[in-house]
C-alpha positions, 0 to 999 in steps of 0.5 A, spaced: 500 500 500 502 506 498 502 512 503 506 519 502 511 516 497 512 509 501 510 502 500 507 499 506 507 492 507 501 489 511 498 483 514 491 485 511 490 490 517 497 491 521 503 494 518 509 489 517 514 493 514 515 500 510 519 500 504 522 505 499 519 504 492 525 503 488 527 498 493 522 492 492 518 489 486 511 488 489 507 482 488 500 482 487 497 486 493 491 482 494 494 475 494 487 471 496 481 476 495 475 473 497 471 475 491 472 479 484 466 483 481 467 486 474 463 492 472 464 493 465 461 499 462 460 496 455 456 490 458 451 495 462 443 496 460 442 502 456 437 504 461 443 505 466 443 512 468 436 514 464 429 515 467 428 507 468 435 507 471 438 500 473 443 498 478 450 497 475 451 490 473 457 486 474 459 478 473 464 474 478 471 473 475 476 469 478 481 472 483 486 466 484 488 467 476 491 474 478 498 475 478 502 481 480 506 486 476 511 484 470 509 477 471 509 472 465 502 468 463 502 463 458 498 464 452 492 460 452 492 454 446 485 453 446 483 461 444 483 463 437 482 471 439 485 474 445 484 481 448 484 484 454 480 489 459 484 495 462 480 496 469 481 500 475 479 496 482 478 498 489 480 493 495 474 493 500 477 494 508 470 492 511 464 488 511 458 491 508 450 489 506 445 494 503 450 500 504 448 507 501 452 510 495 453 516 500 457 511 505 460 506 500 467 510 499 468 509 506 469 502 505 475 503 500 482 501 503 485 503 496 485 503 489 489 499 484 490 497 477 487 491 473 488 488 466 484 482 465 486 477 459 479 476 455 478 470 450 474 474 445 471 469 441 468 465 447 466 472 450 462 473 444 458 467 445 457 468 453 455 475 452 449 472 448 447 467 453 448 473 459 453 468 463 460 471 462 465 466 465 471 462 462 472 468 457 475 472 463 478 466 467 485 466 463 489 471 468 490 478 469 495 483 472 493 487 479 497 492 482 503 494 482 500 497 489 494 499 493 494 507 493 490 510 499 484 514 497 487 520 501 493 520 496 488 521 490 483 527 493 486 532 489 484 528 483 476 528 485 472 531 479 465 530 483 463 527 489 455 527 488 455 520 487 461 517 490 468 520 488 469 520 481 476 521 479 479 525 473 486 520 472 488 519 465 490 512 462 494 509 457 495 502 454 501 500 451 503 494 447 510 492 446 512 499 448 507 503 442 501 507 445 494 503 443 489 506 447 487 512 452 482 514 456 480 517 463 477 515 469 472 520 469 469 517 463 466 511 467 459 511 467 458 510 475 463 510 481 466 505 485 461 508 490 455 506 486 458 499 484 459 497 491 452 499 493 449 495 487 453 489 489 451 490 497 444 489 495 444 482 495 450 479 498 454 481 504 461 484 501 467 482 505 474 485 507 479 484 501 473 484 496 475 487 489 471 491 485 473 492 478 471 498 473 472 498 466 474 499 460 478 505 462 481 506 456 479 505 449 481 505 441 477 507 435 476 501 430 478 494 430 479 491 437 486 489 439 488 482 439 494 479 442 499 474 440 504 470 444 510 474 446 506 481 446 507 485 453 501 489 455 502 495 459 497 499 463 498 506 466 494 510 470 496 517 473 498 517 480 497 509 480 503 507 476 504 502 471 503 495 470 505 490 465 504 483 463 507 479 458 505 473 454 510 467 454 510 463 447 507 457 446 510 451 448 
């Protein structure tokens, strides 16, 4: 967890050690999250935010498939079209059930980045059935650290429905910029997503709430090949990379 320029290592609650940022290589900041809920803005109903507004919708991902920064992930040999979803994620610090939007930001321990690999061929089939699953079960990178909300106070664009951050984003593939965006473009806030998720189930400390995509490109969807390296960078959160190993 980052605070005042230092990296704090904790056991989930109590501090264990304090490190200089350039002296460590962070592992996944949340190694055993209870759950991963993914809110994709491109899969939301058209009525979101309209007169007949619905709560933001999510699907579950697999938190055990996440790795830390600069890790290798084997290119899946049963996938014909491999893409990715650049996201921003909040880590919860307490349990909650049916929490109001105005109180939901208090549950956030910190914010980090999440870049999920997606089997686009399987995603097309799953989207038609309304059951997203194996297409998002290939792996992803989370981190490199958790940034506390007070470190981002100067970047809050609006707080009427929870904190809406104005932070620029960029995605590079093999060092070449391919996508840009800003967190302020997301259609809902962490608070709105947390409140929606808590209406039917008690949220747990350590849960991951992911919003995305946080960067887009105009035109043909970007697909990845074995050997490609994808880097997601978000202003004030740092950068995280994952590299696809060659097929064996």
